[in-house]
ZAFILO-631381 format. One line per 10 residues: number of its first residue (from 1); for each residue x, y, z of C-alpha. Coordinates in Angstrom, 1 decimal. Layout:
BEGIN
NUM> X:Y:Z  ...
This chain:
BEGIN
1> 105.4:72.5:107.4  102.5:71.9:109.7  100.3:74.2:107.8  101.0:72.3:104.4  100.3:69.0:106.2  97.0:70.4:107.6  96.2:71.8:104.2  96.9:68.4:102.4  95.8:65.8:105.0  93.3:64.0:102.8
11> 96.0:63.8:100.2  98.6:62.4:102.5  96.0:59.8:103.8  95.3:59.0:100.0  98.8:58.8:99.4  99.7:56.5:102.3  96.9:54.0:101.6  97.8:53.9:97.9  101.4:53.5:98.7  100.8:50.7:101.3
21> 98.4:48.7:98.8  101.3:49.0:96.3  103.7:47.4:98.7  101.2:44.8:99.7  100.8:43.8:96.1  104.6:43.7:95.7  104.9:41.6:98.8  102.1:39.3:97.9  103.7:38.6:94.5  107.0:37.4:96.1
31> 104.9:35.4:98.7  106.1:37.4:101.8  102.9:39.0:102.5  99.9:38.2:104.7  97.7:37.6:101.8  97.7:34.3:100.2  99.4:34.0:96.8  96.9:33.2:94.1  95.5:34.6:90.9  92.3:35.9:92.3
41> 94.0:37.6:95.3  96.5:39.3:92.8  93.6:40.1:90.5  91.9:42.1:93.2  95.1:43.8:94.4  95.8:45.1:91.0  92.3:46.4:90.4  92.4:48.2:93.8  95.8:49.7:92.9  94.5:50.9:89.6
51> 91.4:52.6:91.2  93.5:54.4:94.0  96.0:55.5:91.5  93.5:57.0:89.5  91.8:58.7:92.6  95.4:60.0:93.5  95.8:61.4:90.1  92.4:63.0:90.1  93.0:64.5:93.7  96.2:65.8:92.7
61> 95.0:67.5:89.6  92.0:68.8:91.4  94.4:70.3:94.2  96.8:71.9:91.7  93.8:73.1:89.7  92.5:74.8:93.0  96.0:76.2:94.1  96.4:77.7:90.7  93.0:79.5:90.6  93.7:80.7:94.2
71> 97.2:81.6:94.1  98.1:82.0:90.3  95.2:83.2:88.4  94.2:85.6:91.1  97.4:87.4:90.9  97.1:87.6:87.1  100.6:88.0:85.7  101.7:85.9:82.9  105.2:85.7:84.2  103.7:84.0:87.4
81> 102.2:81.1:85.3  105.4:81.0:83.2  107.6:80.5:86.2  105.3:77.9:87.7  105.3:76.1:84.4  108.9:76.0:84.0  109.3:74.9:87.8  106.9:72.0:87.1  108.6:71.0:83.8  112.1:71.0:85.5
91> 110.6:68.5:88.3  108.6:66.6:85.8  111.2:65.9:83.0  114.1:64.5:85.4  111.3:62.5:87.4  110.0:60.9:84.3  113.7:60.2:82.8  114.9:58.7:86.2  111.6:56.6:86.5  112.1:55.1:83.1
101> 115.8:54.5:83.9  115.1:53.0:87.2  112.4:50.7:85.7  114.7:49.7:82.9  117.4:49.1:85.5  115.1:47.0:87.9  113.8:44.9:84.9  117.4:44.3:83.7  118.4:43.4:87.3  115.4:40.9:87.8
111> 116.3:39.3:84.3  119.9:38.9:85.5  118.5:37.5:88.7  117.0:34.7:86.6  120.0:34.2:84.6  120.9:30.3:83.8  124.2:30.5:85.6  122.4:31.7:88.7  119.6:29.1:88.5  122.2:26.5:88.2
121> 124.0:27.6:91.5  120.9:28.1:93.3  119.9:24.4:92.2  123.4:22.9:93.0  123.7:24.7:96.4  120.3:22.9:97.6  121.0:19.6:96.0  124.6:19.6:97.6  123.2:20.2:101.0  120.3:17.8:100.5
131> 122.8:15.0:99.3  125.0:15.7:102.4  122.1:15.3:104.8  120.7:12.2:102.9  124.2:10.7:102.9  124.4:11.0:106.8  120.8:9.6:107.2  121.5:6.8:104.9  124.7:5.9:106.9  122.9:5.5:109.9
141> 120.8:2.8:108.3  123.9:0.7:107.4  125.3:1.4:110.8  122.5:0.0:112.7  122.7:-3.2:110.6  126.4:-3.6:111.6  125.6:-2.9:115.2  122.8:-5.3:115.3  124.9:-8.2:113.7  127.7:-7.6:116.2
151> 125.0:-7.5:119.0  123.3:-10.9:117.8  126.7:-12.4:117.6  127.7:-11.4:121.2  124.5:-12.6:122.7  126.3:-15.3:124.8  129.2:-13.1:125.6  127.1:-10.3:126.8  124.6:-12.5:128.8  122.5:-9.6:130.1
161> 125.3:-8.2:132.1  124.8:-4.6:132.5  128.5:-3.6:132.7  129.3:-5.7:129.6  126.4:-4.3:127.7  127.5:-0.8:128.7  131.1:-1.5:127.5  129.7:-3.0:124.3  127.5:-0.4:123.4  130.1:2.4:124.1
171> 132.6:0.6:121.8  130.0:0.3:119.2  129.2:4.0:119.5  132.8:5.1:119.1  133.7:2.6:116.1  130.2:3.6:114.2  130.5:7.2:115.1  126.8:7.5:116.3  125.5:9.6:119.3  123.1:7.0:121.1
181> 122.7:3.6:121.2  119.7:2.0:122.9  118.4:-1.4:123.6  114.5:-1.5:124.1  111.9:-4.2:124.6  108.4:-4.2:122.9  107.0:-1.7:125.1  109.9:0.8:124.5  111.3:0.2:128.0  115.0:1.0:128.0
191> 116.9:-2.0:128.9  120.5:-1.0:128.0  122.0:2.5:126.6  125.1:4.5:126.1  123.5:7.4:128.1  125.1:8.3:131.5  121.5:9.4:132.6  118.4:7.4:131.4  116.1:10.3:132.1  117.6:12.0:128.7
201> 116.1:9.1:126.8  113.5:9.9:124.1  111.6:6.7:123.0  111.0:6.2:119.2  107.4:6.8:117.9  104.8:4.0:118.3  104.3:3.7:114.5  108.1:3.1:113.9  108.2:0.2:116.4  105.1:-1.5:115.1
211> 106.7:-1.4:111.6  109.6:-3.5:112.8  107.8:-6.0:115.0  107.6:-8.6:112.5  110.3:-7.4:110.2  114.0:-7.9:110.1  114.9:-4.9:108.2  116.2:-1.7:109.7  113.8:1.2:109.5  115.1:4.9:109.1
221> 113.5:7.6:111.3  114.0:11.1:110.1  113.4:14.3:112.5  115.0:17.0:110.6  113.4:20.0:112.5  115.2:18.7:115.7  118.4:17.8:113.8  117.9:14.0:114.6  118.6:11.2:112.1  117.6:7.5:113.7
231> 117.0:3.9:113.0  115.3:0.9:114.6  115.9:-2.7:114.0  114.7:-5.9:115.6  117.5:-8.1:117.2  116.8:-11.7:115.7  118.8:-13.6:118.4  116.8:-11.9:121.4  113.1:-12.2:122.1  111.2:-8.8:121.9
241> 114.4:-6.6:121.9  115.0:-3.8:119.5  118.3:-1.9:118.6  117.4:2.0:118.6  120.6:4.3:117.2  120.6:8.0:117.1  122.7:10.2:115.0  122.5:14.1:115.6  122.8:16.3:112.6  125.1:19.3:112.4
251> 122.8:22.3:113.3  124.1:24.5:110.7  123.9:21.9:107.8  120.3:21.5:108.8  119.4:25.0:109.1  121.3:25.5:105.9  118.9:23.0:104.2  116.0:24.6:105.4  117.1:27.9:104.3  118.1:26.5:100.8
261> 114.7:25.1:100.6  113.1:28.4:101.4  115.4:30.4:99.1  114.8:28.0:96.3  111.0:28.4:96.7  111.2:32.0:96.8  113.6:31.9:93.8  111.0:30.1:91.7  108.2:32.0:93.0  109.7:35.3:91.9
271> 110.7:34.0:88.6  107.1:33.0:88.0  105.7:36.3:89.0  108.4:38.5:87.5  106.0:40.3:85.3  103.6:40.9:88.4  106.5:42.1:90.3  107.5:44.6:87.6  104.1:45.9:87.4  103.8:46.5:91.4
281> 107.2:48.0:91.4  106.1:50.4:88.5  103.0:51.3:90.4  104.8:52.1:93.6  107.3:54.3:91.6  104.4:55.9:89.8  102.9:56.7:93.2  106.0:58.2:94.9  106.9:60.2:91.6  103.3:61.6:91.5
291> 103.4:62.8:95.0  106.9:64.3:94.6  105.5:66.1:91.5  102.6:67.3:93.4  104.8:68.5:96.3  107.3:70.2:93.8  104.4:71.9:91.9  102.8:73.1:95.3  106.1:74.6:96.4  106.4:76.2:93.2
301> 102.8:77.8:93.5  103.5:78.6:97.1  106.9:80.2:96.3  105.7:82.0:93.1  102.6:83.3:94.6  104.5:84.7:97.6  107.1:86.3:95.4  104.7:87.5:92.6  101.7:88.5:94.6  104.1:91.3:96.0
311> 105.3:92.2:92.7  101.9:92.1:91.4  100.6:94.4:94.2  103.2:96.8:93.3  102.6:96.9:89.6  98.8:97.6:90.5  99.6:100.1:92.9  102.1:101.8:90.4  99.5:101.7:87.7  96.9:103.5:90.0
321> 99.5:106.0:91.0  100.2:106.9:87.3  96.6:107.4:87.0  96.5:109.8:89.7  95.0:107.8:92.4  97.1:108.2:95.6  94.7:106.4:97.7  96.0:103.3:96.4  98.1:100.9:98.8  100.2:97.9:98.4
331> 98.4:95.2:100.7  100.5:93.9:103.5  101.1:90.2:102.7  103.4:87.7:104.6  106.2:87.2:102.3  110.0:87.4:102.1  111.5:89.9:104.4  113.0:92.1:101.5  109.8:92.4:99.7  108.0:93.2:103.0
341> 110.3:95.9:103.4  110.0:97.0:99.5  106.1:97.0:100.3  106.4:99.2:103.2  108.8:101.6:101.7  106.7:101.7:98.6  103.5:102.7:100.8  105.5:105.3:102.8  106.5:106.7:99.3  102.8:106.9:98.4
351> 101.8:108.7:101.6  104.7:111.4:101.1  103.6:111.6:97.5  99.9:112.0:98.5  100.9:114.5:101.2  102.9:116.5:98.6  100.3:116.5:96.3  97.7:117.8:99.0  100.0:120.4:100.0  100.6:121.3:96.4
361> 96.8:121.4:95.6  96.2:123.5:98.8  99.0:126.0:97.7  97.6:126.3:94.2  94.1:126.6:95.3  95.0:129.2:98.0  97.1:131.1:95.3  94.1:131.1:93.0  91.7:132.2:95.7  94.1:134.7:96.7
371> 94.2:136.3:93.3  90.6:136.4:93.2  90.3:137.9:96.8  92.7:140.5:95.5  90.6:141.6:92.8  87.5:141.4:94.6  88.8:143.4:97.3  90.1:146.1:95.0  86.8:146.2:92.9  84.8:146.2:96.3
381> 86.8:149.2:97.6  86.6:151.2:94.4  83.0:152.3:94.5  82.8:152.5:98.3  84.8:155.6:98.6  82.6:157.6:96.3  79.5:156.1:97.7  80.5:157.1:101.2  81.3:160.4:99.9  77.9:160.8:98.1
391> 76.0:159.8:101.4  78.0:162.4:103.5  77.0:165.3:100.8  73.3:164.1:100.7  73.4:164.2:104.6  74.7:167.5:104.8  72.7:169.1:101.9  69.1:167.6:102.7  69.0:166.9:106.2  68.3:170.4:107.3
401> 65.7:170.9:104.4  63.3:168.0:105.3  60.7:168.1:108.1  61.6:166.6:111.2  59.6:163.3:110.7  61.1:162.9:107.1  64.6:164.0:108.4  64.6:161.0:110.8  63.5:158.7:108.2  66.2:160.1:105.8
411> 69.0:159.7:108.5  67.8:156.1:109.5  68.1:155.1:105.7  71.5:156.7:105.5  72.4:154.8:108.5  71.5:151.5:107.1  73.6:152.3:103.9  76.4:153.2:106.0  76.0:149.9:108.0  76.2:147.9:104.7
421> 79.1:149.8:103.3  81.1:149.0:106.6  79.9:145.4:106.1  81.3:145.4:102.7  84.2:147.0:103.7  84.7:144.4:106.5  84.3:141.5:103.7  86.8:143.3:101.5  89.3:143.6:104.4  89.0:139.7:104.9
431> 89.4:139.2:101.3  92.7:141.3:101.5  93.7:139.4:104.6  93.4:136.1:102.9  95.2:137.4:99.9  98.0:138.6:101.9  98.6:135.4:104.0  102.3:135.7:105.0  104.7:132.9:104.9  105.2:131.6:108.5
441> 108.2:132.6:110.5  109.3:129.5:112.2  110.2:129.3:116.0  110.3:127.0:118.7  106.8:127.3:120.5  105.3:125.5:123.5  102.0:124.9:122.0  100.4:123.8:125.4  100.7:127.4:126.5  99.4:128.7:123.2
451> 96.4:126.5:123.6  95.8:127.7:127.3  96.0:131.2:126.3  93.4:131.0:123.4  91.1:128.9:125.8  91.4:131.7:128.4  90.4:134.2:126.0  87.6:132.2:124.4  86.0:131.4:127.6  84.9:134.9:127.9
461> 82.5:134.3:124.7  80.4:131.9:126.6  81.1:130.8:130.2  78.3:128.2:130.2  80.4:126.0:127.8  83.0:123.8:129.6  86.4:123.5:127.8  88.8:120.7:129.1  92.3:120.5:128.1  94.6:117.3:128.5
471> 98.0:116.8:127.5  100.8:114.0:128.0  103.4:116.7:128.8  103.7:120.0:130.2  106.0:121.2:127.4  105.4:120.1:123.7  107.7:122.0:121.3  106.5:122.8:117.7  108.8:124.8:115.4  105.8:127.3:114.2
481> 104.9:130.6:113.8  103.3:131.9:116.9  100.7:134.2:115.5  99.4:131.7:112.9  99.3:128.6:115.2  97.4:130.8:117.7  95.0:131.9:114.9  94.4:128.1:114.2  93.5:127.2:117.6  91.2:130.4:118.1
491> 89.4:129.7:114.8  88.7:126.0:115.6  87.8:126.5:119.2  85.7:129.5:118.3  83.8:127.3:115.5  83.2:124.6:118.5  81.7:127.2:120.6  79.5:128.8:117.8  78.4:125.1:117.0  77.5:124.6:120.6
501> 75.5:128.0:120.7  73.6:127.3:117.6  72.4:123.9:118.8  71.4:125.5:122.1  69.4:128.2:120.1  67.3:125.4:118.6  65.9:124.5:122.1  68.1:121.8:123.0  68.9:121.2:126.7  72.3:119.5:127.1
511> 75.7:119.8:128.8  77.9:122.1:126.8  81.4:120.6:126.6  84.5:121.0:124.3  87.3:118.5:125.0  90.8:119.2:123.9  93.5:116.4:123.8  97.1:117.1:122.9  99.6:114.3:122.6  103.1:114.0:121.6
521> 104.6:110.6:120.5  107.9:110.1:118.4  107.9:112.6:115.8  104.3:113.7:115.7  102.1:115.9:117.7  98.4:115.1:117.7  95.6:117.4:118.5  91.8:116.5:118.9  89.1:118.9:119.3  85.7:117.3:120.0
531> 82.5:119.2:120.8  78.7:118.3:121.1  77.3:121.1:119.0  75.5:120.6:115.7  78.3:119.1:114.0  78.7:119.1:110.3  75.0:118.3:109.6  74.5:117.2:106.1  78.1:117.2:105.1  79.0:113.6:106.0
541> 79.6:112.5:102.3  81.3:115.9:101.2  83.3:116.8:104.2  86.3:117.9:102.6  84.3:120.7:100.9  84.4:122.4:104.2  88.0:123.5:103.5  87.2:125.2:100.1  87.5:129.1:100.4  84.0:130.6:100.6
551> 82.3:127.7:101.4  80.5:128.1:104.6  77.4:126.7:106.6  77.2:129.9:108.9  74.5:132.5:108.2  77.0:135.4:108.0  80.2:133.4:107.4  82.6:134.2:104.5  84.1:130.6:104.3  87.5:131.8:104.6
561> 88.4:130.7:108.2  88.8:127.0:107.6  90.6:127.6:104.3  93.1:129.8:106.2  93.4:127.3:108.9  94.1:124.6:106.3  96.9:126.7:104.8  98.6:127.3:107.9  98.4:123.7:108.9  99.7:122.8:105.6
571> 102.6:125.1:105.9  103.4:123.7:109.3  103.9:120.4:107.7  100.5:119.2:109.2  97.4:117.6:108.3  93.7:118.3:109.4  90.8:115.8:109.3  87.1:116.4:110.1  85.3:113.5:111.7  81.4:113.5:111.6
581> 79.6:111.9:114.6  76.1:111.4:115.9  76.4:114.2:118.2  78.8:117.0:117.6  82.0:117.0:115.5  85.6:115.8:116.1  88.7:117.5:114.4  92.0:115.9:114.3  95.3:117.7:113.5  98.6:115.8:113.1
591> 102.0:117.9:112.9  105.1:116.1:111.9  108.0:117.5:114.1
């Protein structure tokens, strides 16, 4: 998930901005946003929405095109593209249908919202609350007239007696159902009141008092936010005295009136901007659906590329194998566990097929060369015997007839011929040995001991060469033919010794050394022989040719030694590898136990 977010961070930012602007447009249409509701602001917001929506579409199109190019076209199978197309369509079609249905449902709901009956209820609800409040406020105007009339009539009775005033005003408060009655002077000084504590008295505003200075009519004072309705009136029978009456409105009724006013304003604002609200809702829905569609297509591409990449790799690898290329491998990619196991097993199968092919080729090659070797040995040996007999006869017949000097030259020439015959006979014997390579007789052998025996024997050839053997165990058992494995070790170490000697003959002064490392791990035995001789010289590019019979780089070599070694290793379920290096050579042998 975090990888997906990092990969699409710019798209997420663009989506968030576009969606936020869409919601802001919607809130502005219903006059609930921080932007003032007017035609110019709405026009700017709609243009901005269109620009961001087009940018979002272009970005999504570019990202999907890029993903298809990197993850779909690269894999190449038609089935890959087909499944992605199906996945996208299965997401697109329901999304479009749901979008159309939702927009239709929203439009229907909005129209029902402005139904005539709903409008009537909204208007009547507000009018009812307003009528109730107006009734209470108008009532206090009539109440103050009655209270003023009783007060004027009781002037002589009251006689500025505080107790009488207190009793009189309290009675009027109870009869007229008001909350506060005050008598003040022209300076708003409180003279008499129904309040138990004069500190709670809140005088009327100056403007209200000024309006009734020379007017005997009552003045209604409205202060709805504080839930107060009041009235003030000049007392005609008193000099510069005024009657100030206060009635507290029910808080719930007052709040209800304010809320009803806000609701009706909102209602008609929405009704007026219903088309714009539908457009902004459609924009928001398109934005959300577009991003959801992009996410679904991205998931489809990701899923199909993970799945089909493995399938494609298997197809390509199997095609290469069908063409005879056993070096083809299925790349190890991160995918489903089952497919990873399939890829791994397929590569193991390729390795086994390649190994079996190499063994088959080696056996076929060895059989072919063995047949040639048998024929060569037979054809070479046939003339050797009569040639040898003829030389013996010549020696017996003419050696005594010649003079001493001529007799010595004659015998010397016969000796050269005899040496060449022996060399040819030796070559015929090697051909014969190569042709008669027996099948290995397998027994458990400690190859650590076999290596030490061969090293001890070969050290006698050149004591100046240091041979180091290291092993991770004193006993490493290999089911093998003792004689044939010993022949492998002897031949390879001897080749290293001869390579170092050849380098020394060229006048090089160096530390002559052969290192042999033997390790056992799991079901494998690894042997590494490294020397600092002449190495493989110019065979770096065609190093495998060294295993071919009769291919040699030695002056008097037959080219059969490494071919026999390769055959023996192959018969023992092993593999040999020659690695060139700057100074010397490295040979690696791997046996599977």
